[in-house]
N, C-alpha and C positions, 0 to 999 in steps of 0.2 A: 322209490318211494318208501317211507318210512313204516315201520309197521310198531303197531302201539300193542305194548307187552303188560298183562295186566295179571298182580297177585297180591293175596292178601300178606300185607307187611301189618309191621311194628306201629301203631299211631302216637308211639310218644317217639316214635325213633326221628331224627335231625331232619331227613327229608320231608318226612311227614308232617310234622310241625311247622317247618317254613311253609310248602304248601298250604297246609291249615290258615299261618298267619296271615298269606298272599289273599286267601278267602274272605279271613275278617276285614281287612283293609277295602276289599273291592266292597263288600255287602256294607260298610260303613257310606261309604262316597255312594252306595246307591241309594239305601234304605233309612242312614243314619245311625243302623246298629250295624255292630260286627256279628251279631248272633253268637259270640263268645256265651252269653248264660244260660243259653239254649243246648250247651253240649256239654256232656261230658265223656272225658275220653277214655273212662273205664267201662262206660254204656256199648261202646262197642270193640271189646274183648269179649272173649268167649264163647263156649260151642253155640250161642244162637246168635252170636251177632257176625260182622264183619266190619272191616277195613281194608279200603285194598286203592293201590297205586299201578298209576298207568304209566307206562316210560317208553321212551324210544330206544330203536336199536343199538343207541350209543349207554344206554341207562340212564339216561336223564330223566327224572320227574316230569309228566309233563301233568297231571292230575289227579285226583283221588275225588273216594266217595265213603260211605261207609251205610249200615244199617245198626238197627237196634229192635230186639224184642220190645213192644209198645204194648199188647194184648194179647190173650192167645190166637193164634194163625196172622198177626199180625206185623209186621213190623214197621217202623222209620226212618225211612231216607233220612243221613245227616250229612254234613260237610262235605256236597259236593261242586267240586272245583275243576276246571279246566284252566290251564293257563292260556294268557292271550297270546291269539295268533297260531293255535294250535287249529288241526280240523279233525272232529272227530273223535276226539276224546271222552267229551263230556258223554254222546251216545254209549259209546263201547262199555265206561265205567258203568254206566246207567243200565246195560245188558249183563255187564257182568253181576251186580247187583241183583238184578233182579232173578237170574238164572239161581244163582247159591240161595237165595232168599225160599225159591221155589225148592230145591234142593233137601233144604233143611225143615220142609211142611209149611213156611207159610202159603195161606190163601190170598194176601194180600198186602200191599205195600201203601203207605201212607205216607205224606209229608207237608211241610209249610213254607211257604215263603212269603213276601210280604207283595200288596197291589200293586205297589210300585215298580216291581221288579217286572216288567213287564217280558223281559228277554228269559227269565227263567221260566214264568206261566206258559208264554209260548213253548218253549224247551218240555215241558211236560206234557203238556196238550197234546203236542206230535208225537208225541211218542204216547199217547192210549190213557194219558193220567187226565181223569175227571174230577172234577170241584167238589168238594162232598162238605157237610158243614164243620166247622173249625170243633177241633178236641182237646181236649187236655186243657194247656194251659194256655192255648190261641182261642177257647170258648169266651166270645165275647170282645174282640180285639178288633176294629174295625182295620184295622192296620193287615191284619193274617189274613193268607188265604189259603185253605189246604184242601190236598188233591188225593185220590186215591186209583188205584190200579191193582186191578182183579188178574192174579196170577194163573 
């Protein structure tokens, strides 16, 4: 069985860019929106942000995820992705991000997905995330659904 290895990496590295491009293609197919407009690579760099890549024992990139500061004590999960056919990658990435956010002093994580993306909604709810009122640019967007997890 392959082990999932997680490490902070450069979000502009070729494999990181490829993973996020695959995510954008998948989101476009599910929701009609790639999500690119809601992501700035510079937001997930710096001392209070994180971009992680999951790899197998051979070093093949399997998935990614990130968080960025959004308000005092709160970080926002961004660009969560696990390649099709992988098992446990999304959960491992999310746990890594939660642990890192807690270590940096965040009290909560927020995220947005689309109502039509039932798989994502089920994934987050199964991992202790609860629905909250839409925040920021998602306020008033009936297609968006926001979640929070207290750390």
